[in-house]
C-alpha positions as CSV (number, residue, x, y, z in Angstrom):
1,M,91.5,62.9,-2.7
2,K,94.5,63.7,-5.0
3,I,98.0,63.7,-3.6
4,I,100.3,66.4,-4.9
5,V,104.0,65.5,-4.3
6,C,106.4,68.5,-4.3
7,P,110.0,67.2,-4.3
8,G,113.0,69.2,-3.4
9,I,116.2,69.7,-5.5
10,H,117.6,66.2,-5.9
11,P,117.6,63.3,-8.3
12,T,114.2,62.1,-9.4
13,Q,115.1,58.5,-8.3
14,L,114.8,59.6,-4.6
15,T,111.2,60.7,-5.2
16,D,110.4,57.5,-7.0
17,S,111.7,55.6,-3.9
18,F,109.7,57.8,-1.6
19,I,106.5,57.2,-3.6
20,D,107.1,53.4,-3.6
21,K,107.4,53.4,0.2
22,L,104.3,55.6,0.6
23,Q,102.0,53.1,-1.2
24,P,99.7,51.3,1.2
25,T,100.1,47.5,1.7
26,N,96.5,46.8,0.7
27,H,97.4,47.3,-3.0
28,Q,95.0,50.2,-3.4
29,L,97.2,52.7,-5.3
30,L,97.2,56.3,-4.2
31,D,96.2,59.0,-6.7
32,I,99.5,60.9,-6.9
33,L,100.7,63.7,-9.1
34,V,104.5,64.5,-8.9
35,F,105.5,68.1,-9.5
36,P,108.3,67.8,-12.1
37,T,111.2,69.7,-10.4
38,E,113.5,68.7,-13.2
39,R,111.5,71.2,-15.4
40,Y,110.4,73.8,-12.8
41,S,111.8,75.4,-9.6
42,A,110.9,73.3,-6.6
43,Y,110.4,76.5,-4.5
44,S,108.2,78.3,-7.0
45,A,104.5,78.4,-5.9
46,I,103.6,80.1,-9.2
47,D,105.1,77.3,-11.3
48,L,103.4,74.7,-9.1
49,E,100.0,76.5,-9.4
50,R,100.4,76.8,-13.2
51,W,101.4,73.1,-13.4
52,L,98.3,72.0,-11.5
53,K,96.2,73.8,-14.0
54,Q,98.1,72.2,-16.9
55,C,97.2,68.9,-15.3
56,Q,93.5,69.8,-15.8
57,L,92.9,70.7,-12.2
58,S,91.0,73.8,-11.3
59,P,90.1,75.0,-7.8
60,Q,86.4,75.0,-8.6
61,N,86.0,71.4,-9.6
62,A,89.1,69.4,-8.3
63,P,88.8,67.0,-5.5
64,P,90.5,68.1,-2.2
65,L,94.3,68.2,-2.6
66,F,96.6,66.6,-0.1
67,F,100.1,68.2,-0.5
68,I,103.3,66.3,0.5
69,A,106.4,68.5,0.1
70,F,110.1,68.0,0.8
71,S,112.9,70.5,1.5
72,A,112.8,73.3,-1.1
73,G,109.5,71.9,-2.3
74,V,107.9,73.0,1.0
75,V,108.3,76.6,0.0
76,G,106.6,76.2,-3.3
77,G,104.1,73.7,-1.9
78,I,102.7,75.8,0.9
79,G,102.5,78.9,-1.3
80,A,100.6,76.9,-4.0
81,A,98.3,75.3,-1.3
82,L,97.4,78.7,0.1
83,A,96.8,80.2,-3.3
84,W,94.7,77.1,-4.3
85,Q,92.5,77.6,-1.2
86,L,92.2,81.4,-1.9
87,Q,90.8,80.6,-5.3
88,G,88.1,78.4,-3.9
89,G,89.9,75.0,-4.0
90,K,90.0,72.6,-1.1
91,V,93.2,71.5,0.6
92,K,92.8,68.3,2.7
93,A,96.1,68.7,4.4
94,F,99.8,69.8,4.0
95,V,102.8,67.6,4.9
96,A,106.1,69.4,5.2
97,I,109.1,67.0,5.2
98,D,112.3,68.8,6.4
99,G,110.8,72.2,5.6
100,W,113.2,73.9,8.0
101,G,112.8,77.7,8.2
102,V,109.5,77.7,6.3
103,P,106.6,79.3,8.2
104,L,103.5,77.0,8.1
105,V,100.4,78.8,9.1
106,A,97.2,77.7,7.4
107,N,93.6,77.0,8.1
108,F,94.0,73.4,6.9
109,P,95.8,70.6,8.8
110,V,99.6,70.9,8.6
111,Y,102.0,68.1,9.6
112,R,105.8,68.3,9.9
113,L,108.3,65.5,9.6
114,S,112.0,66.2,10.5
115,H,115.2,64.2,10.1
116,D,116.3,65.1,13.6
117,Y,115.1,66.5,16.9
118,F,116.7,70.0,16.4
119,T,115.0,70.5,13.1
120,H,111.7,69.3,14.7
121,W,112.1,71.7,17.6
122,S,113.3,74.8,15.7
123,S,110.7,74.3,12.9
124,A,107.9,74.3,15.4
125,L,108.7,77.9,16.2
126,L,107.3,78.7,12.7
127,G,104.2,76.7,13.0
128,K,104.3,73.2,14.5
129,G,101.1,72.0,12.9
130,K,98.5,69.5,13.9
131,E,101.0,66.7,14.6
132,S,104.6,66.0,13.8
133,F,107.3,63.4,13.5
134,Y,111.0,63.4,14.0
135,A,113.6,60.8,13.3
136,D,115.3,59.2,16.3
137,P,118.1,58.3,15.8
138,D,118.8,61.2,13.5
139,V,119.0,60.4,9.8
140,E,120.5,62.3,6.8
141,H,118.2,64.9,5.2
142,L,117.8,63.0,1.9
143,E,117.4,59.6,3.7
144,L,114.1,60.8,5.2
145,W,112.8,61.3,1.6
146,R,114.5,58.3,0.0
147,S,113.7,55.7,2.6
148,P,110.9,56.8,5.0
149,D,110.3,53.1,5.8
150,R,113.8,52.9,7.4
151,C,113.6,56.1,9.4
152,W,112.4,55.3,12.9
153,G,111.3,58.1,15.2
154,W,108.5,59.6,17.2
155,R,105.0,60.7,16.2
156,V,104.1,63.7,18.5
157,V,100.5,64.8,19.0
158,S,99.6,68.3,20.3
159,S,99.2,67.0,23.9
160,G,102.9,65.9,23.8
161,L,102.1,62.2,23.7
162,K,104.7,60.3,21.6
163,T,104.4,57.1,19.7
164,R,107.3,55.1,18.1
165,C,106.9,54.4,14.4
166,T,108.7,54.9,11.0
167,A,108.2,58.0,8.9
168,A,106.4,55.8,6.3
169,E,104.0,54.4,8.9
170,Y,103.3,58.0,10.1
171,L,102.6,59.2,6.5
172,Q,100.3,56.2,5.8
173,F,98.4,56.9,9.0
174,I,97.7,60.6,8.2
175,L,96.8,59.7,4.6
176,Q,93.9,57.7,5.8
177,P,90.8,59.9,5.3
178,K,89.5,59.1,8.8
179,N,92.6,60.6,10.4
180,N,92.3,64.1,9.0
181,I,89.6,66.7,8.7
182,D,86.7,66.0,6.3
183,F,85.0,68.7,4.3
C-alpha cells in the first residue's frame, strides 16, 4: 500500500512534522509520497493526478493508494482519488483532515478528522465516512496537522461508540491493513 499525502496551503515543515508523527513505533517505515504543494495547487485534483503519473504510478499497475489529505488538500485529494478509481486504480481509503465543507461520497472507505466538535458535526452533513475523529479539547487548525500526537480527542464509530485517543493513534490504527477494507 502506498500512502499519498496531500498537504494544504502552509509551510512544508508542518507536513514534515506530521509525517514524523505518523510513522509507526515498530520502525517499519511507511511508503509515503508527498504531493509538493509548493509547486502545485493543493486543491487541484488535475495537478495531483498528473503528479502521480510523473511518479511512475498508473491506475493499471500501482498498488492500492491510501490518501491522507489536509485542509485545501482534501479538495484535490478526493477529486484525484475518485478519478484514479474511475481509471481502474484501487483506492484503499481516504482520510480527510479538517476538510470542512468538502463533500466526501465515495465507494471506498472515508475517514474524517476534525480540530473541534463543530467541524466534526457540520462536516458529517457532507458525508461522515466510515469512522471519524474530533479533537477534544479543541485545537487550532494547523496544530492537528503539525502535532497529531498531541491532539487528544474521540474516535467515533458508526454506532456512535466513542474511544479516547490522540489523532496520531487514530491514524496509525486506520493505517493498519487489517482495519480497513481489503481488495
